[in-house]
C-alpha positions, 0 to 999 in steps of 0.5 A, a space after each residue: 485483448 484480455 482483461 479482468 473486468 468488474 461489471 457490477 458491485 458485490 462479491 468477487 464472483 462479479 469479476 471475469 476475465 474476458 478476451 474481447 475487451 477493446 484495445 485502447 488507442 494512444 489519444 492526445 497526451 497519452 501513451 499505451 503500455 503493454 502491462 507487464 505486471 500489476 498488483 492488488 491492494 485492499 482498495 481493489 476489494 472496496 472497489 468490487 464491493 462498492 463504496 458509499 459516495 463513490 460512483 464507479 463507471 461500470 464496467 471497469 478494469 480493476 487494478 491501481 498499480 502497474 508497470 510495463 513498456 510503452 508500445 504507442 505514443 499519442 499526439 502531443 507527448 514528448 520525452 517518451 518513446 516505444 520501448 521505454 520501461 515505465 511505472 505508472 502513478 495511478 492517479 489520473 489528474 483529470 479523472 481520478 484513480 485508475 482501476 476505479 474511475 477508469 480502466 486499470 492495470 489488470 489488462 494486457 494494454 492500458 492507456 495512460 496519461 503521459 504525466 503519470 509515467 515514471 521512468 524505471 531505473 535499470 535493475 528494477 523489475 516490472 514486478 517490483 515496480 508494480 508493488 510500489 505505488 499504493 502500498 510502499 508509496 503510502 508507507 514511504 510518504 508516511 514515514 520518510 517524506 513526513 519525517 516521522 520516524 527517527 533512529 532509535 524510535 520504538 515503532 509499533 506497526 499494526 497490520 504488519 503483514 500486508 502491503 503497506 505493513 511490510 513496507 512500513 517494517 522495511 522502511 522503519 528498519 532502514 531508518 534505524 527504528 526498533 520495530 514491533 510488528 503485529 500480525 495474526 498467524 505464526 506463518 506471518 510472524 516468521 516472515 516478519 522476523 525474516 524482514 528484520 522486525 525486532 519483536 513480532 506479536 500475534 494479536 490473536 493472543 497478545 494485547 499489543 498495547 499491554 505488551 508495550 507497557 509491560 516491555 517499556 513501562 507505563 507512559 508518564 505525563 510529566 516525563 518522557 519515560 515509558 511507552 513507544 514513540 510511534 504507532 502506525 495504525 491504518 486499521 482503526 476500529 477497536 485498535 485505535 484506543 489501545 494505540 493511544 494508551 501505549 504511546 509515550 508523552 509526545 508520541 505519534 500516531 500515524 494514520 493512512 487508512 481505516 480498514 477495520 472501521 473509520 469511527 472508533 472509540 476515542 478518548 481525548 484525555 490521552 491526547 492532551 495529557 500525553 501531548 500526543 500527535 495524530 498525523 494523517 498521511 494521504 496517498 503518495 506522490 511521484 517523488 515517493 515512487 522515484 525514491 523507492 525505485 532508487 532504493 530497489 536499484 541500490 539494493 536497499 529495498 526488496 518489495 515483499 511479493 507473496 505470489 505472482 499469478 497469471 491473469 486467469 487467476 487474478 480473482 483468486 489473487 484478490 480473494 487472498 488479499 480480501 481474506 488476509 491470507 498473504 504476506 506482502 503483495 500479490 502480482 498479476 502478469 496480464 
């Protein structure tokens, strides 16, 4: 069968579409699905490059997120049958993440443990479902499951044009927040406005922290005046300190990643002086993905998909993610 295979770490040139990858069997406790859609995340870029402390068993088929139809059911599997439409939670409870520790979604057929399957409601497309786990699932857990954003909150979202970012914009608006979306180009600014962001900033020419202070006033230590209620920061690096500066007393800094650096400059004075709350959110769970699919089925959520590509163009799709040239998700249909 055809698959996008990583044979050694390095650049995207180490990815290749092959036509002779073994078709997996439906072993004990597993099913085989015909993958109809798989989506890329920045995590896939890190997998290709190699991550310190994580030994990926190469060669491996990349791609964490996938949705498809069951074609074969293995021994010991109950409640599922051939033809069922399923979204896959990419965390294999015994081996780790699919697309990293075992073959993922960038292939025609994929073996999946039965306890990773989620039934897709009618009205949810394979492309929409495959957009969800890593990006929208993470955003949902951080904002909704952890109950961190309230109606009327002023919410700054850094990296708002990516998969997690667009998910945060959409969900924050559904929760009734005033959204300040930060991105890096006029084209991305326009799309974020179309998604409903109340304010859109180009961080190449605007300091988001200074803008927030000028717009809402300087945060006060003795009152709750000034500043914003929430900053969503999964970039880290040199955006961390400015995030602290623009939060109001009692404000929340939400963190689910560090794509620009995990060891930023810190200033503890802001944290105690303004009684700030720094809240981490890790990954997603079945209930997050089920809730998101229900929102799609009810017409309340439409995942932002930049491109849908065939498997032969998958490496180019990951380059677009790597170079931050997309708004939302890149979907591959193997």
